[in-house]
KETORLUM-853837 format. One record per residue (C-alpha): x, y, z; residue in three letters. Coordinates in steps of 0.5 Angstrom, whole numbers, padded with zeros to 4 digits, always signed. Layout:
BEGIN
XYZala/...
This chain:
BEGIN
+0209+0234+0103unk/+0209+0228+0097unk/+0214+0224+0094unk/+0214+0218+0089unk/+0206+0217+0091unk/+0207+0218+0099unk/+0207+0222+0104unk/+0213+0224+0109unk/+0210+0224+0115unk/+0215+0229+0120unk/+0210+0234+0126unk/+0212+0237+0130unk/+0211+0236+0138unk/+0204+0239+0139unk/+0202+0247+0139unk/+0209+0251+0142unk/+0206+0258+0147unk/+0212+0259+0148unk/+0212+0256+0156unk/+0207+0251+0155unk/+0208+0245+0149unk/+0201+0242+0148unk/+0203+0236+0146unk/+0198+0233+0140unk/+0197+0226+0143unk/+0195+0229+0150unk/+0191+0233+0146unk/+0188+0227+0143unk/+0185+0224+0150unk/+0183+0231+0151unk/+0178+0231+0146unk/+0175+0223+0148unk/+0174+0226+0154unk/+0171+0232+0151unk/+0166+0230+0146unk/+0166+0223+0149unk/+0161+0228+0155unk/+0157+0231+0152unk/+0155+0226+0146unk/+0153+0222+0152unk/+0149+0228+0155unk/+0144+0228+0152unk/+0143+0219+0152unk/+0143+0221+0160unk/+0137+0227+0158unk/+0132+0221+0155unk/+0134+0216+0160unk/+0132+0222+0167unk/+0139+0221+0168unk/+0142+0226+0172unk/+0149+0230+0169unk/+0153+0230+0177unk/+0152+0222+0175unk/+0154+0223+0168unk/+0160+0227+0171unk/+0162+0223+0175unk/+0161+0215+0171unk/+0167+0220+0167unk/+0171+0221+0173unk/+0172+0214+0174unk/+0173+0212+0167unk/+0179+0217+0165unk/+0183+0213+0171unk/+0180+0206+0170unk/+0183+0207+0162unk/+0189+0211+0164unk/+0191+0206+0169unk/+0188+0200+0165unk/+0191+0201+0159unk/+0198+0203+0162unk/+0198+0197+0167unk/+0195+0192+0159unk/+0201+0194+0157unk/+0207+0192+0161unk/+0203+0186+0163unk/+0202+0184+0155unk/+0208+0187+0152unk/+0213+0189+0157unk/+0213+0184+0163unk/+0220+0185+0163unk/+0220+0191+0167unk/+0216+0189+0173unk/+0222+0187+0176unk/+0226+0191+0171unk/+0224+0198+0171unk/+0219+0198+0176unk/+0217+0205+0177unk/+0217+0207+0171unk/+0210+0202+0170unk/+0206+0208+0173unk/+0210+0214+0172unk/+0213+0218+0167unk/+0220+0216+0168unk/+0226+0211+0166unk/+0230+0209+0171unk/+0235+0206+0166unk/+0241+0206+0163unk/+0239+0213+0168unk/+0234+0216+0171unk/+0230+0221+0165unk/+0223+0224+0163unk/+0220+0219+0159unk/+0212+0222+0157unk/+0206+0217+0159unk/+0208+0212+0154unk/+0206+0205+0152unk/+0197+0203+0153unk/+0194+0198+0151unk/+0187+0198+0149unk/+0187+0192+0150unk/+0188+0193+0158unk/+0183+0200+0158unk/+0177+0196+0156unk/+0178+0190+0162unk/+0179+0196+0166unk/+0173+0200+0165unk/+0169+0194+0164unk/+0171+0193+0172unk/+0170+0199+0174unk/+0162+0200+0172unk/+0160+0195+0177unk/+0163+0199+0182unk/+0159+0204+0178unk/+0153+0200+0178unk/+0153+0199+0185unk/+0155+0207+0187unk/+0153+0212+0182unk/+0149+0209+0177unk/+0142+0205+0179unk/+0141+0201+0173unk/+0143+0195+0171unk/+0151+0193+0169unk/+0149+0192+0163unk/+0146+0198+0162unk/+0150+0202+0163unk/+0156+0198+0158unk/+0151+0199+0153unk/+0152+0206+0154unk/+0159+0208+0155unk/+0161+0204+0149unk/+0159+0211+0145unk/+0163+0216+0148unk/+0168+0210+0148unk/+0168+0209+0141unk/+0167+0216+0139unk/+0176+0217+0143unk/+0179+0210+0141unk/+0177+0215+0134unk/+0183+0221+0137unk/+0186+0217+0141unk/+0190+0213+0135unk/+0189+0220+0131unk/+0195+0222+0136unk/+0199+0215+0135unk/+0199+0217+0128unk/+0202+0225+0131unk/+0207+0221+0135unk/+0208+0217+0130unk/+0208+0210+0134unk/+0204+0203+0132unk/+0206+0204+0125unk/+0204+0199+0120unk/+0209+0194+0117unk/+0214+0195+0110unk/+0208+0197+0104unk/+0210+0199+0096unk/+0203+0202+0096unk/+0201+0210+0095unk/+0197+0210+0102unk/+0204+0208+0105unk/+0207+0214+0109unk/+0214+0215+0110unk/+0215+0216+0119unk/+0221+0221+0120unk/+0221+0220+0128unk/+0220+0213+0126unk/+0227+0213+0124unk/+0230+0219+0128unk/+0230+0221+0134unk/+0229+0228+0137unk/+0237+0228+0138unk/+0240+0224+0131unk/+0236+0228+0127unk/+0239+0234+0130unk/+0245+0232+0130unk/+0244+0229+0122unk/+0241+0236+0120unk/+0245+0240+0122unk/+0241+0244+0126unk/+0241+0246+0134unk/+0235+0245+0137unk/+0230+0237+0135unk/+0225+0243+0133unk/+0229+0246+0127unk/+0231+0239+0125unk/+0224+0238+0125unk/+0221+0244+0121unk/+0226+0245+0117unk/+0229+0238+0115unk/+0225+0238+0108unk/+0229+0243+0106unk/+0236+0241+0107unk/+0241+0238+0103unk/+0241+0232+0107unk/+0234+0230+0105unk/+0234+0225+0100unk/+0238+0221+0104unk/+0236+0221+0110unk/+0229+0220+0106unk/+0232+0214+0103unk/+0233+0211+0110unk/+0226+0211+0112unk/+0221+0205+0110unk/+0214+0207+0107unk/+0210+0204+0111unk/+0202+0204+0113unk/+0200+0208+0117unk/+0196+0203+0121unk/+0194+0209+0125unk/+0189+0212+0121unk/+0187+0206+0118unk/+0185+0203+0125unk/+0181+0210+0126unk/+0178+0211+0121unk/+0175+0205+0122unk/+0172+0207+0128unk/+0168+0212+0126unk/+0164+0207+0123unk/+0164+0203+0129unk/+0161+0211+0133unk/+0156+0211+0127unk/+0152+0204+0128unk/+0153+0205+0134unk/+0150+0212+0135unk/+0144+0209+0129unk/+0142+0202+0133unk/+0142+0206+0140unk/+0137+0212+0137unk/+0133+0211+0132unk/+0133+0204+0134unk/+0130+0199+0139unk/+0136+0197+0141unk/+0137+0200+0148unk/+0132+0195+0149unk/+0137+0189+0148unk/+0141+0188+0154unk/+0148+0189+0152unk/+0146+0188+0146unk/+0150+0195+0143unk/+0156+0193+0149unk/+0156+0186+0145unk/+0155+0189+0138unk/+0162+0194+0139unk/+0166+0188+0142unk/+0165+0186+0135unk/+0166+0191+0131unk/+0172+0194+0135unk/+0175+0188+0137unk/+0175+0186+0130unk/+0177+0192+0127unk/+0183+0191+0131unk/+0184+0184+0129unk/+0184+0186+0121unk/+0190+0193+0122unk/+0194+0188+0126unk/+0196+0184+0120unk/+0198+0190+0116unk/+0202+0193+0123unk/+0208+0192+0126unk/+0210+0188+0131unk/+0208+0190+0139unk/+0211+0183+0142unk/+0209+0181+0147unk/+0206+0173+0147unk/+0207+0173+0141unk/+0216+0171+0141unk/+0214+0166+0143unk/+0212+0159+0139unk/+0206+0156+0141unk/+0203+0164+0139unk/+0207+0167+0133unk/+0201+0166+0128unk/+0197+0170+0129unk/+0199+0179+0133unk/+0199+0180+0140unk/+0194+0184+0139unk/+0189+0179+0135unk/+0190+0173+0140unk/+0188+0177+0145unk/+0181+0181+0140unk/+0178+0173+0140unk/+0176+0174+0146unk/+0172+0180+0146unk/+0171+0179+0139unk/+0168+0171+0142unk/+0164+0175+0147unk/+0161+0180+0144unk/+0158+0174+0140unk/+0154+0172+0146unk/+0152+0179+0149unk/+0149+0180+0142unk/+0146+0172+0141unk/+0144+0173+0147unk/+0140+0179+0148unk/+0136+0177+0142unk/+0134+0172+0146unk/+0131+0174+0152unk/+0128+0180+0147unk/+0125+0174+0143unk/+0122+0171+0150unk/
């Protein structure tokens, strides 16, 4: 729906199968890892590595991504949970103000990146008898693909939204303003699903819409940019000799992906973290965390070129 040149974003939560709701966010994770496996398969075939090794690699990567992303969010953005609500850190529940189901919410890509890199040490020792950088140079290709779908999942969830804008690219995220119960009450419907699906036909829609700010779709900005990151890495691997320069593809991944993250953070709403301290408030927490990855990326790219010349 278009309203004053701005899209009104009010999607359903997922695909209702009657007995089960297949949520779009969960589906984005399935697509991220499923397509990632198919991207890696021809790479492993080319390198004479077994599919069995690939299966193990992706199982460990999945676990590392989920645990790292969740712990990273808590450490960098909500450290108070360690004291206030420790059960909510790794379980899809919250005990505040009372016990209730929340789903797995609050994931940080920086934490996922650290966990994946650490896990590759184990993979290199126990699963794939290659160098550590050989594994990293190849795993970053499906990881960059997965980042696209994770951000699309965030878009469907109306989370990680951008700052307010008057641009025609702006979007009115209804769920950013109104929760399920509140939307149901305001639209005088009998269920949250009915409220979300019929809100634009409700007489009170114009009034509701007036209270919703137009914001940058920061999730889409990142997702679109990650398409190019993935395409560049694929090109470098298949069409150049970059795969033979240990650490080069890994370094390019760090530079490209975290530079995108750094730039998009300028139009993204604050998610908290240590930017709240005066000494760090010049940049967002996401930007501060991205800088070390970018620097490390340049180190590996430069080092790879030096080794190649030698």
